[in-house]
mmCIF file of the N, C-alpha and C atoms, coordinates in Angstrom:
data_MODEL
# 
_entry.id   MODEL 
# 
loop_
_atom_site.group_PDB 
_atom_site.id 
_atom_site.type_symbol 
_atom_site.label_atom_id 
_atom_site.label_alt_id 
_atom_site.label_comp_id 
_atom_site.label_asym_id 
_atom_site.label_entity_id 
_atom_site.label_seq_id 
_atom_site.pdbx_PDB_ins_code 
_atom_site.Cartn_x 
_atom_site.Cartn_y 
_atom_site.Cartn_z 
_atom_site.occupancy 
_atom_site.B_iso_or_equiv 
_atom_site.pdbx_formal_charge 
_atom_site.auth_seq_id 
_atom_site.auth_comp_id 
_atom_site.auth_asym_id 
_atom_site.auth_atom_id 
_atom_site.pdbx_PDB_model_num 
ATOM 1   N N  . MET A 1 1  ? 232.846 251.203 102.216 1.00 0.00 ? 1  MET A N  1 
ATOM 2   C CA . MET A 1 1  ? 233.705 251.948 102.964 1.00 0.00 ? 1  MET A CA 1 
ATOM 3   C C  . MET A 1 1  ? 234.124 251.029 104.442 1.00 0.00 ? 1  MET A C  1 
ATOM 4   N N  . VAL A 1 2  ? 235.767 251.618 104.473 1.00 0.00 ? 2  VAL A N  1 
ATOM 5   C CA . VAL A 1 2  ? 236.158 251.330 105.847 1.00 0.00 ? 2  VAL A CA 1 
ATOM 6   C C  . VAL A 1 2  ? 236.004 252.152 107.061 1.00 0.00 ? 2  VAL A C  1 
ATOM 7   N N  . LYS A 1 3  ? 235.849 251.099 108.016 1.00 0.00 ? 3  LYS A N  1 
ATOM 8   C CA . LYS A 1 3  ? 235.187 251.404 109.487 1.00 0.00 ? 3  LYS A CA 1 
ATOM 9   C C  . LYS A 1 3  ? 236.543 250.953 110.889 1.00 0.00 ? 3  LYS A C  1 
ATOM 10  N N  . ILE A 1 4  ? 236.399 252.288 111.248 1.00 0.00 ? 4  ILE A N  1 
ATOM 11  C CA . ILE A 1 4  ? 237.055 251.666 112.905 1.00 0.00 ? 4  ILE A CA 1 
ATOM 12  C C  . ILE A 1 4  ? 236.389 251.751 113.452 1.00 0.00 ? 4  ILE A C  1 
ATOM 13  N N  . ARG A 1 5  ? 236.014 250.355 114.352 1.00 0.00 ? 5  ARG A N  1 
ATOM 14  C CA . ARG A 1 5  ? 234.921 250.196 115.327 1.00 0.00 ? 5  ARG A CA 1 
ATOM 15  C C  . ARG A 1 5  ? 234.981 249.401 116.393 1.00 0.00 ? 5  ARG A C  1 
ATOM 16  N N  . LEU A 1 6  ? 234.051 249.011 117.245 1.00 0.00 ? 6  LEU A N  1 
ATOM 17  C CA . LEU A 1 6  ? 234.532 247.969 118.417 1.00 0.00 ? 6  LEU A CA 1 
ATOM 18  C C  . LEU A 1 6  ? 233.664 246.957 117.892 1.00 0.00 ? 6  LEU A C  1 
ATOM 19  N N  . THR A 1 7  ? 234.222 245.472 118.616 1.00 0.00 ? 7  THR A N  1 
ATOM 20  C CA . THR A 1 7  ? 233.607 243.939 118.557 1.00 0.00 ? 7  THR A CA 1 
ATOM 21  C C  . THR A 1 7  ? 233.695 243.724 120.118 1.00 0.00 ? 7  THR A C  1 
ATOM 22  N N  . ARG A 1 8  ? 232.632 243.271 120.126 1.00 0.00 ? 8  ARG A N  1 
ATOM 23  C CA . ARG A 1 8  ? 232.532 242.814 121.808 1.00 0.00 ? 8  ARG A CA 1 
ATOM 24  C C  . ARG A 1 8  ? 233.005 241.305 121.833 1.00 0.00 ? 8  ARG A C  1 
ATOM 25  N N  . MET A 1 9  ? 233.834 241.357 122.796 1.00 0.00 ? 9  MET A N  1 
ATOM 26  C CA . MET A 1 9  ? 234.282 239.949 123.552 1.00 0.00 ? 9  MET A CA 1 
ATOM 27  C C  . MET A 1 9  ? 233.734 239.766 124.852 1.00 0.00 ? 9  MET A C  1 
ATOM 28  N N  . GLY A 1 10 ? 234.626 238.731 125.506 1.00 0.00 ? 10 GLY A N  1 
ATOM 29  C CA . GLY A 1 10 ? 234.241 238.819 126.876 1.00 0.00 ? 10 GLY A CA 1 
ATOM 30  C C  . GLY A 1 10 ? 232.506 237.743 127.153 1.00 0.00 ? 10 GLY A C  1 
ATOM 31  N N  . ALA A 1 11 ? 232.853 237.637 128.388 1.00 0.00 ? 11 ALA A N  1 
ATOM 32  C CA . ALA A 1 11 ? 231.537 236.729 128.448 1.00 0.00 ? 11 ALA A CA 1 
ATOM 33  C C  . ALA A 1 11 ? 230.259 237.573 129.140 1.00 0.00 ? 11 ALA A C  1 
ATOM 34  N N  . HIS A 1 12 ? 229.181 236.712 129.464 1.00 0.00 ? 12 HIS A N  1 
ATOM 35  C CA . HIS A 1 12 ? 228.078 237.246 129.929 1.00 0.00 ? 12 HIS A CA 1 
ATOM 36  C C  . HIS A 1 12 ? 228.019 238.439 130.548 1.00 0.00 ? 12 HIS A C  1 
ATOM 37  N N  . LYS A 1 13 ? 227.790 239.674 130.799 1.00 0.00 ? 13 LYS A N  1 
ATOM 38  C CA . LYS A 1 13 ? 228.031 240.701 131.702 1.00 0.00 ? 13 LYS A CA 1 
ATOM 39  C C  . LYS A 1 13 ? 229.571 240.980 131.889 1.00 0.00 ? 13 LYS A C  1 
ATOM 40  N N  . LYS A 1 14 ? 230.579 240.626 131.002 1.00 0.00 ? 14 LYS A N  1 
ATOM 41  C CA . LYS A 1 14 ? 231.650 241.067 131.539 1.00 0.00 ? 14 LYS A CA 1 
ATOM 42  C C  . LYS A 1 14 ? 232.399 241.572 129.981 1.00 0.00 ? 14 LYS A C  1 
ATOM 43  N N  . PRO A 1 15 ? 231.957 242.479 129.849 1.00 0.00 ? 15 PRO A N  1 
ATOM 44  C CA . PRO A 1 15 ? 232.178 242.922 128.156 1.00 0.00 ? 15 PRO A CA 1 
ATOM 45  C C  . PRO A 1 15 ? 233.446 243.451 128.204 1.00 0.00 ? 15 PRO A C  1 
ATOM 46  N N  . PHE A 1 16 ? 233.835 242.900 126.820 1.00 0.00 ? 16 PHE A N  1 
ATOM 47  C CA . PHE A 1 16 ? 235.671 243.398 126.677 1.00 0.00 ? 16 PHE A CA 1 
ATOM 48  C C  . PHE A 1 16 ? 235.670 243.631 125.482 1.00 0.00 ? 16 PHE A C  1 
ATOM 49  N N  . TYR A 1 17 ? 236.034 244.786 124.761 1.00 0.00 ? 17 TYR A N  1 
ATOM 50  C CA . TYR A 1 17 ? 235.812 245.170 123.237 1.00 0.00 ? 17 TYR A CA 1 
ATOM 51  C C  . TYR A 1 17 ? 237.468 245.387 122.800 1.00 0.00 ? 17 TYR A C  1 
ATOM 52  N N  . ARG A 1 18 ? 237.580 245.229 121.326 1.00 0.00 ? 18 ARG A N  1 
ATOM 53  C CA . ARG A 1 18 ? 238.320 245.064 120.646 1.00 0.00 ? 18 ARG A CA 1 
ATOM 54  C C  . ARG A 1 18 ? 238.201 246.319 119.484 1.00 0.00 ? 18 ARG A C  1 
ATOM 55  N N  . ILE A 1 19 ? 239.019 247.089 119.074 1.00 0.00 ? 19 ILE A N  1 
ATOM 56  C CA . ILE A 1 19 ? 239.210 248.120 118.183 1.00 0.00 ? 19 ILE A CA 1 
ATOM 57  C C  . ILE A 1 19 ? 239.588 247.343 117.148 1.00 0.00 ? 19 ILE A C  1 
ATOM 58  N N  . ILE A 1 20 ? 238.723 247.653 115.922 1.00 0.00 ? 20 ILE A N  1 
ATOM 59  C CA . ILE A 1 20 ? 239.182 246.792 114.991 1.00 0.00 ? 20 ILE A CA 1 
ATOM 60  C C  . ILE A 1 20 ? 238.731 248.069 113.704 1.00 0.00 ? 20 ILE A C  1 
ATOM 61  N N  . VAL A 1 21 ? 239.449 247.391 112.393 1.00 0.00 ? 21 VAL A N  1 
ATOM 62  C CA . VAL A 1 21 ? 239.325 248.011 111.061 1.00 0.00 ? 21 VAL A CA 1 
ATOM 63  C C  . VAL A 1 21 ? 238.775 247.036 110.190 1.00 0.00 ? 21 VAL A C  1 
ATOM 64  N N  . ALA A 1 22 ? 237.446 247.629 109.553 1.00 0.00 ? 22 ALA A N  1 
ATOM 65  C CA . ALA A 1 22 ? 236.459 246.347 108.955 1.00 0.00 ? 22 ALA A CA 1 
ATOM 66  C C  . ALA A 1 22 ? 235.481 247.198 108.124 1.00 0.00 ? 22 ALA A C  1 
ATOM 67  N N  . ASP A 1 23 ? 235.118 246.320 107.212 1.00 0.00 ? 23 ASP A N  1 
ATOM 68  C CA . ASP A 1 23 ? 234.495 246.666 105.964 1.00 0.00 ? 23 ASP A CA 1 
ATOM 69  C C  . ASP A 1 23 ? 232.691 247.017 106.785 1.00 0.00 ? 23 ASP A C  1 
ATOM 70  N N  . SER A 1 24 ? 232.223 248.412 106.591 1.00 0.00 ? 24 SER A N  1 
ATOM 71  C CA . SER A 1 24 ? 230.822 249.002 107.015 1.00 0.00 ? 24 SER A CA 1 
ATOM 72  C C  . SER A 1 24 ? 230.226 247.924 106.688 1.00 0.00 ? 24 SER A C  1 
ATOM 73  N N  . ARG A 1 25 ? 230.006 247.175 105.696 1.00 0.00 ? 25 ARG A N  1 
ATOM 74  C CA . ARG A 1 25 ? 229.013 246.013 105.726 1.00 0.00 ? 25 ARG A CA 1 
ATOM 75  C C  . ARG A 1 25 ? 229.054 244.878 106.385 1.00 0.00 ? 25 ARG A C  1 
ATOM 76  N N  . ALA A 1 26 ? 230.074 244.535 106.905 1.00 0.00 ? 26 ALA A N  1 
ATOM 77  C CA . ALA A 1 26 ? 230.463 243.572 107.618 1.00 0.00 ? 26 ALA A CA 1 
ATOM 78  C C  . ALA A 1 26 ? 229.610 243.666 108.782 1.00 0.00 ? 26 ALA A C  1 
ATOM 79  N N  . ARG A 1 27 ? 228.981 242.460 109.376 1.00 0.00 ? 27 ARG A N  1 
ATOM 80  C CA . ARG A 1 27 ? 228.140 242.526 110.973 1.00 0.00 ? 27 ARG A CA 1 
ATOM 81  C C  . ARG A 1 27 ? 229.548 242.735 112.325 1.00 0.00 ? 27 ARG A C  1 
ATOM 82  N N  . ARG A 1 28 ? 229.013 242.753 113.220 1.00 0.00 ? 28 ARG A N  1 
ATOM 83  C CA . ARG A 1 28 ? 229.680 243.515 114.495 1.00 0.00 ? 28 ARG A CA 1 
ATOM 84  C C  . ARG A 1 28 ? 230.804 242.786 114.679 1.00 0.00 ? 28 ARG A C  1 
ATOM 85  N N  . ASP A 1 29 ? 230.451 241.460 114.781 1.00 0.00 ? 29 ASP A N  1 
ATOM 86  C CA . ASP A 1 29 ? 231.437 240.573 115.278 1.00 0.00 ? 29 ASP A CA 1 
ATOM 87  C C  . ASP A 1 29 ? 231.829 239.640 114.233 1.00 0.00 ? 29 ASP A C  1 
ATOM 88  N N  . GLY A 1 30 ? 231.754 240.093 112.902 1.00 0.00 ? 30 GLY A N  1 
ATOM 89  C CA . GLY A 1 30 ? 232.538 239.527 111.753 1.00 0.00 ? 30 GLY A CA 1 
ATOM 90  C C  . GLY A 1 30 ? 233.222 239.380 111.475 1.00 0.00 ? 30 GLY A C  1 
ATOM 91  N N  . PRO A 1 31 ? 233.949 239.415 110.049 1.00 0.00 ? 31 PRO A N  1 
ATOM 92  C CA . PRO A 1 31 ? 235.193 239.371 109.632 1.00 0.00 ? 31 PRO A CA 1 
ATOM 93  C C  . PRO A 1 31 ? 235.694 240.376 109.648 1.00 0.00 ? 31 PRO A C  1 
ATOM 94  N N  . PHE A 1 32 ? 236.899 240.916 109.695 1.00 0.00 ? 32 PHE A N  1 
ATOM 95  C CA . PHE A 1 32 ? 237.718 242.384 110.040 1.00 0.00 ? 32 PHE A CA 1 
ATOM 96  C C  . PHE A 1 32 ? 239.267 242.014 109.333 1.00 0.00 ? 32 PHE A C  1 
ATOM 97  N N  . ILE A 1 33 ? 239.539 243.916 108.989 1.00 0.00 ? 33 ILE A N  1 
ATOM 98  C CA . ILE A 1 33 ? 240.674 243.657 108.607 1.00 0.00 ? 33 ILE A CA 1 
ATOM 99  C C  . ILE A 1 33 ? 242.256 243.516 109.534 1.00 0.00 ? 33 ILE A C  1 
ATOM 100 N N  . GLU A 1 34 ? 241.586 244.190 110.521 1.00 0.00 ? 34 GLU A N  1 
ATOM 101 C CA . GLU A 1 34 ? 243.098 244.130 111.264 1.00 0.00 ? 34 GLU A CA 1 
ATOM 102 C C  . GLU A 1 34 ? 242.317 244.571 112.794 1.00 0.00 ? 34 GLU A C  1 
ATOM 103 N N  . ILE A 1 35 ? 243.188 244.075 113.867 1.00 0.00 ? 35 ILE A N  1 
ATOM 104 C CA . ILE A 1 35 ? 243.039 244.419 115.377 1.00 0.00 ? 35 ILE A CA 1 
ATOM 105 C C  . ILE A 1 35 ? 243.861 245.590 115.980 1.00 0.00 ? 35 ILE A C  1 
ATOM 106 N N  . ILE A 1 36 ? 243.261 246.711 115.939 1.00 0.00 ? 36 ILE A N  1 
ATOM 107 C CA . ILE A 1 36 ? 244.428 248.319 116.420 1.00 0.00 ? 36 ILE A CA 1 
ATOM 108 C C  . ILE A 1 36 ? 244.475 248.339 117.630 1.00 0.00 ? 36 ILE A C  1 
ATOM 109 N N  . GLY A 1 37 ? 243.740 247.681 118.307 1.00 0.00 ? 37 GLY A N  1 
ATOM 110 C CA . GLY A 1 37 ? 243.883 247.974 120.290 1.00 0.00 ? 37 GLY A CA 1 
ATOM 111 C C  . GLY A 1 37 ? 242.779 247.233 120.715 1.00 0.00 ? 37 GLY A C  1 
ATOM 112 N N  . THR A 1 38 ? 242.608 247.431 122.307 1.00 0.00 ? 38 THR A N  1 
ATOM 113 C CA . THR A 1 38 ? 241.455 247.255 122.989 1.00 0.00 ? 38 THR A CA 1 
ATOM 114 C C  . THR A 1 38 ? 240.577 247.866 123.702 1.00 0.00 ? 38 THR A C  1 
ATOM 115 N N  . TYR A 1 39 ? 239.668 247.868 124.727 1.00 0.00 ? 39 TYR A N  1 
ATOM 116 C CA . TYR A 1 39 ? 238.912 248.522 125.290 1.00 0.00 ? 39 TYR A CA 1 
ATOM 117 C C  . TYR A 1 39 ? 238.515 247.757 126.200 1.00 0.00 ? 39 TYR A C  1 
ATOM 118 N N  . ASP A 1 40 ? 238.685 247.835 127.785 1.00 0.00 ? 40 ASP A N  1 
ATOM 119 C CA . ASP A 1 40 ? 238.214 247.413 128.631 1.00 0.00 ? 40 ASP A CA 1 
ATOM 120 C C  . ASP A 1 40 ? 237.424 248.011 129.874 1.00 0.00 ? 40 ASP A C  1 
ATOM 121 N N  . PRO A 1 41 ? 236.005 248.186 129.602 1.00 0.00 ? 41 PRO A N  1 
ATOM 122 C CA . PRO A 1 41 ? 235.351 249.344 130.427 1.00 0.00 ? 41 PRO A CA 1 
ATOM 123 C C  . PRO A 1 41 ? 235.173 249.065 132.094 1.00 0.00 ? 41 PRO A C  1 
ATOM 124 N N  . LYS A 1 42 ? 235.237 247.585 132.261 1.00 0.00 ? 42 LYS A N  1 
ATOM 125 C CA . LYS A 1 42 ? 234.948 247.237 133.657 1.00 0.00 ? 42 LYS A CA 1 
ATOM 126 C C  . LYS A 1 42 ? 236.098 247.255 134.526 1.00 0.00 ? 42 LYS A C  1 
ATOM 127 N N  . LYS A 1 43 ? 237.375 247.753 134.119 1.00 0.00 ? 43 LYS A N  1 
ATOM 128 C CA . LYS A 1 43 ? 238.692 248.198 134.840 1.00 0.00 ? 43 LYS A CA 1 
ATOM 129 C C  . LYS A 1 43 ? 238.266 249.375 135.416 1.00 0.00 ? 43 LYS A C  1 
ATOM 130 N N  . GLU A 1 44 ? 238.921 249.582 136.745 1.00 0.00 ? 44 GLU A N  1 
ATOM 131 C CA . GLU A 1 44 ? 238.685 250.986 137.358 1.00 0.00 ? 44 GLU A CA 1 
ATOM 132 C C  . GLU A 1 44 ? 240.238 252.018 137.308 1.00 0.00 ? 44 GLU A C  1 
ATOM 133 N N  . PRO A 1 45 ? 240.278 252.710 136.524 1.00 0.00 ? 45 PRO A N  1 
ATOM 134 C CA . PRO A 1 45 ? 239.878 253.315 135.444 1.00 0.00 ? 45 PRO A CA 1 
ATOM 135 C C  . PRO A 1 45 ? 239.929 252.557 133.868 1.00 0.00 ? 45 PRO A C  1 
ATOM 136 N N  . SER A 1 46 ? 238.661 252.788 133.568 1.00 0.00 ? 46 SER A N  1 
ATOM 137 C CA . SER A 1 46 ? 238.843 251.912 132.024 1.00 0.00 ? 46 SER A CA 1 
ATOM 138 C C  . SER A 1 46 ? 240.009 251.925 131.200 1.00 0.00 ? 46 SER A C  1 
ATOM 139 N N  . GLU A 1 47 ? 240.159 250.906 130.846 1.00 0.00 ? 47 GLU A N  1 
ATOM 140 C CA . GLU A 1 47 ? 241.706 250.743 129.976 1.00 0.00 ? 47 GLU A CA 1 
ATOM 141 C C  . GLU A 1 47 ? 241.566 250.544 128.566 1.00 0.00 ? 47 GLU A C  1 
ATOM 142 N N  . ILE A 1 48 ? 242.355 251.578 127.680 1.00 0.00 ? 48 ILE A N  1 
ATOM 143 C CA . ILE A 1 48 ? 242.087 251.489 126.410 1.00 0.00 ? 48 ILE A CA 1 
ATOM 144 C C  . ILE A 1 48 ? 243.703 251.530 126.220 1.00 0.00 ? 48 ILE A C  1 
ATOM 145 N N  . LYS A 1 49 ? 244.042 250.334 125.232 1.00 0.00 ? 49 LYS A N  1 
ATOM 146 C CA . LYS A 1 49 ? 245.570 250.329 124.399 1.00 0.00 ? 49 LYS A CA 1 
ATOM 147 C C  . LYS A 1 49 ? 244.960 250.430 123.038 1.00 0.00 ? 49 LYS A C  1 
ATOM 148 N N  . VAL A 1 50 ? 246.146 251.355 122.399 1.00 0.00 ? 50 VAL A N  1 
ATOM 149 C CA . VAL A 1 50 ? 245.610 251.389 120.907 1.00 0.00 ? 50 VAL A CA 1 
ATOM 150 C C  . VAL A 1 50 ? 247.040 251.498 120.490 1.00 0.00 ? 50 VAL A C  1 
ATOM 151 N N  . ASP A 1 51 ? 247.266 250.850 119.055 1.00 0.00 ? 51 ASP A N  1 
ATOM 152 C CA . ASP A 1 51 ? 248.459 250.992 118.581 1.00 0.00 ? 51 ASP A CA 1 
ATOM 153 C C  . ASP A 1 51 ? 248.495 252.127 117.501 1.00 0.00 ? 51 ASP A C  1 
ATOM 154 N N  . SER A 1 52 ? 248.792 253.391 117.814 1.00 0.00 ? 52 SER A N  1 
ATOM 155 C CA . SER A 1 52 ? 248.302 255.190 117.299 1.00 0.00 ? 52 SER A CA 1 
ATOM 156 C C  . SER A 1 52 ? 249.133 254.971 115.979 1.00 0.00 ? 52 SER A C  1 
ATOM 157 N N  . GLU A 1 53 ? 250.262 254.293 115.801 1.00 0.00 ? 53 GLU A N  1 
ATOM 158 C CA . GLU A 1 53 ? 250.532 254.079 114.335 1.00 0.00 ? 53 GLU A CA 1 
ATOM 159 C C  . GLU A 1 53 ? 249.425 253.643 113.409 1.00 0.00 ? 53 GLU A C  1 
ATOM 160 N N  . ARG A 1 54 ? 249.203 252.231 113.804 1.00 0.00 ? 54 ARG A N  1 
ATOM 161 C CA . ARG A 1 54 ? 248.053 251.751 112.879 1.00 0.00 ? 54 ARG A CA 1 
ATOM 162 C C  . ARG A 1 54 ? 246.835 252.490 112.915 1.00 0.00 ? 54 ARG A C  1 
ATOM 163 N N  . ALA A 1 55 ? 246.341 253.395 113.647 1.00 0.00 ? 55 ALA A N  1 
ATOM 164 C CA . ALA A 1 55 ? 245.203 254.207 113.691 1.00 0.00 ? 55 ALA A CA 1 
ATOM 165 C C  . ALA A 1 55 ? 245.400 255.530 112.804 1.00 0.00 ? 55 ALA A C  1 
ATOM 166 N N  . LYS A 1 56 ? 246.687 256.084 113.065 1.00 0.00 ? 56 LYS A N  1 
ATOM 167 C CA . LYS A 1 56 ? 246.826 257.125 112.004 1.00 0.00 ? 56 LYS A CA 1 
ATOM 168 C C  . LYS A 1 56 ? 246.872 256.638 110.646 1.00 0.00 ? 56 LYS A C  1 
ATOM 169 N N  . TYR A 1 57 ? 247.750 255.339 110.091 1.00 0.00 ? 57 TYR A N  1 
ATOM 170 C CA . TYR A 1 57 ? 247.509 254.772 109.169 1.00 0.00 ? 57 TYR A CA 1 
ATOM 171 C C  . TYR A 1 57 ? 246.556 254.710 108.472 1.00 0.00 ? 57 TYR A C  1 
ATOM 172 N N  . TRP A 1 58 ? 245.217 253.972 109.175 1.00 0.00 ? 58 TRP A N  1 
ATOM 173 C CA . TRP A 1 58 ? 243.991 253.698 108.365 1.00 0.00 ? 58 TRP A CA 1 
ATOM 174 C C  . TRP A 1 58 ? 243.113 255.106 108.337 1.00 0.00 ? 58 TRP A C  1 
ATOM 175 N N  . ILE A 1 59 ? 243.240 256.075 109.194 1.00 0.00 ? 59 ILE A N  1 
ATOM 176 C CA . ILE A 1 59 ? 242.466 257.332 109.011 1.00 0.00 ? 59 ILE A CA 1 
ATOM 177 C C  . ILE A 1 59 ? 243.045 258.066 107.747 1.00 0.00 ? 59 ILE A C  1 
ATOM 178 N N  . GLY A 1 60 ? 244.460 257.734 107.760 1.00 0.00 ? 60 GLY A N  1 
ATOM 179 C CA . GLY A 1 60 ? 244.976 258.578 106.570 1.00 0.00 ? 60 GLY A CA 1 
ATOM 180 C C  . GLY A 1 60 ? 244.718 257.817 105.312 1.00 0.00 ? 60 GLY A C  1 
ATOM 181 N N  . ARG A 1 61 ? 244.189 256.586 105.426 1.00 0.00 ? 61 ARG A N  1 
ATOM 182 C CA . ARG A 1 61 ? 243.583 255.888 104.149 1.00 0.00 ? 61 ARG A CA 1 
ATOM 183 C C  . ARG A 1 61 ? 242.307 255.632 103.581 1.00 0.00 ? 61 ARG A C  1 
ATOM 184 N N  . GLY A 1 62 ? 241.448 256.987 105.025 1.00 0.00 ? 62 GLY A N  1 
ATOM 185 C CA . GLY A 1 62 ? 240.238 256.887 104.458 1.00 0.00 ? 62 GLY A CA 1 
ATOM 186 C C  . GLY A 1 62 ? 239.146 256.269 105.319 1.00 0.00 ? 62 GLY A C  1 
ATOM 187 N N  . ALA A 1 63 ? 239.840 255.641 106.431 1.00 0.00 ? 63 ALA A N  1 
ATOM 188 C CA . ALA A 1 63 ? 238.821 254.890 107.430 1.00 0.00 ? 63 ALA A CA 1 
ATOM 189 C C  . ALA A 1 63 ? 238.085 255.912 108.116 1.00 0.00 ? 63 ALA A C  1 
ATOM 190 N N  . GLN A 1 64 ? 236.768 255.818 108.453 1.00 0.00 ? 64 GLN A N  1 
ATOM 191 C CA . GLN A 1 64 ? 235.771 256.399 109.575 1.00 0.00 ? 64 GLN A CA 1 
ATOM 192 C C  . GLN A 1 64 ? 235.528 255.879 110.836 1.00 0.00 ? 64 GLN A C  1 
ATOM 193 N N  . PRO A 1 65 ? 236.357 256.325 111.541 1.00 0.00 ? 65 PRO A N  1 
ATOM 194 C CA . PRO A 1 65 ? 236.076 255.593 113.065 1.00 0.00 ? 65 PRO A CA 1 
ATOM 195 C C  . PRO A 1 65 ? 234.490 256.419 113.519 1.00 0.00 ? 65 PRO A C  1 
ATOM 196 N N  . THR A 1 66 ? 233.956 255.165 114.343 1.00 0.00 ? 66 THR A N  1 
ATOM 197 C CA . THR A 1 66 ? 232.585 255.771 114.744 1.00 0.00 ? 66 THR A CA 1 
ATOM 198 C C  . THR A 1 66 ? 232.781 256.519 115.845 1.00 0.00 ? 66 THR A C  1 
ATOM 199 N N  . VAL A 1 67 ? 231.344 257.155 116.189 1.00 0.00 ? 67 VAL A N  1 
ATOM 200 C CA . VAL A 1 67 ? 231.767 258.229 117.685 1.00 0.00 ? 67 VAL A CA 1 
ATOM 201 C C  . VAL A 1 67 ? 232.171 257.608 118.754 1.00 0.00 ? 67 VAL A C  1 
ATOM 202 N N  . THR A 1 68 ? 231.971 256.445 118.921 1.00 0.00 ? 68 THR A N  1 
ATOM 203 C CA . THR A 1 68 ? 232.635 255.950 120.206 1.00 0.00 ? 68 THR A CA 1 
ATOM 204 C C  . THR A 1 68 ? 234.102 255.674 120.288 1.00 0.00 ? 68 THR A C  1 
ATOM 205 N N  . VAL A 1 69 ? 234.700 255.101 119.184 1.00 0.00 ? 69 VAL A N  1 
ATOM 206 C CA . VAL A 1 69 ? 236.121 254.920 118.954 1.00 0.00 ? 69 VAL A CA 1 
ATOM 207 C C  . VAL A 1 69 ? 236.901 256.123 118.735 1.00 0.00 ? 69 VAL A C  1 
ATOM 208 N N  . LYS A 1 70 ? 235.677 257.203 118.107 1.00 0.00 ? 70 LYS A N  1 
ATOM 209 C CA . LYS A 1 70 ? 236.908 258.794 118.339 1.00 0.00 ? 70 LYS A CA 1 
ATOM 210 C C  . LYS A 1 70 ? 236.683 259.138 119.303 1.00 0.00 ? 70 LYS A C  1 
ATOM 211 N N  . LYS A 1 71 ? 235.966 258.809 120.661 1.00 0.00 ? 71 LYS A N  1 
ATOM 212 C CA . LYS A 1 71 ? 236.346 259.108 121.755 1.00 0.00 ? 71 LYS A CA 1 
ATOM 213 C C  . LYS A 1 71 ? 237.093 258.864 122.524 1.00 0.00 ? 71 LYS A C  1 
ATOM 214 N N  . LEU A 1 72 ? 237.322 257.254 122.157 1.00 0.00 ? 72 LEU A N  1 
ATOM 215 C CA . LEU A 1 72 ? 238.208 256.397 122.579 1.00 0.00 ? 72 LEU A CA 1 
ATOM 216 C C  . LEU A 1 72 ? 239.495 256.953 122.084 1.00 0.00 ? 72 LEU A C  1 
ATOM 217 N N  . LEU A 1 73 ? 239.900 257.138 121.329 1.00 0.00 ? 73 LEU A N  1 
ATOM 218 C CA . LEU A 1 73 ? 241.153 257.187 120.339 1.00 0.00 ? 73 LEU A CA 1 
ATOM 219 C C  . LEU A 1 73 ? 241.851 258.900 121.291 1.00 0.00 ? 73 LEU A C  1 
ATOM 220 N N  . GLN A 1 74 ? 240.589 260.058 121.280 1.00 0.00 ? 74 GLN A N  1 
ATOM 221 C CA . GLN A 1 74 ? 241.156 261.363 122.431 1.00 0.00 ? 74 GLN A CA 1 
ATOM 222 C C  . GLN A 1 74 ? 241.152 261.126 123.667 1.00 0.00 ? 74 GLN A C  1 
ATOM 223 N N  . LYS A 1 75 ? 240.924 259.908 124.080 1.00 0.00 ? 75 LYS A N  1 
ATOM 224 C CA . LYS A 1 75 ? 240.940 259.605 125.563 1.00 0.00 ? 75 LYS A CA 1 
ATOM 225 C C  . LYS A 1 75 ? 242.452 259.259 125.587 1.00 0.00 ? 75 LYS A C  1 
ATOM 226 N N  . ALA A 1 76 ? 242.574 258.439 124.677 1.00 0.00 ? 76 ALA A N  1 
ATOM 227 C CA . ALA A 1 76 ? 244.106 257.602 124.407 1.00 0.00 ? 76 ALA A CA 1 
ATOM 228 C C  . ALA A 1 76 ? 244.927 258.546 124.263 1.00 0.00 ? 76 ALA A C  1 
ATOM 229 N N  . GLY A 1 77 ? 244.515 259.456 123.725 1.00 0.00 ? 77 GLY A N  1 
ATOM 230 C CA . GLY A 1 77 ? 245.612 260.513 123.257 1.00 0.00 ? 77 GLY A CA 1 
ATOM 231 C C  . GLY A 1 77 ? 246.053 260.647 121.881 1.00 0.00 ? 77 GLY A C  1 
ATOM 232 N N  . ASN A 1 78 ? 245.513 259.902 120.882 1.00 0.00 ? 78 ASN A N  1 
ATOM 233 C CA . ASN A 1 78 ? 245.960 259.729 119.564 1.00 0.00 ? 78 ASN A CA 1 
ATOM 234 C C  . ASN A 1 78 ? 245.043 261.018 118.510 1.00 0.00 ? 78 ASN A C  1 
# 
């Protein structure tokens, strides 16, 4: 199954996340299919950038967003 989830980037104590499309069996920071956005929780207010066209495309193809990503997509207005 394909999932839309977060992968952690950034330095120690300075997290930065990419919103990716990946196989559900792949590890968190492992191989992915496509990057569709970013999430920076350290900025005030937190910064969410998502390519809504690609997100809709992958959800239409059966990709399941995780609970966290689903909330971020709703916040971003997708």
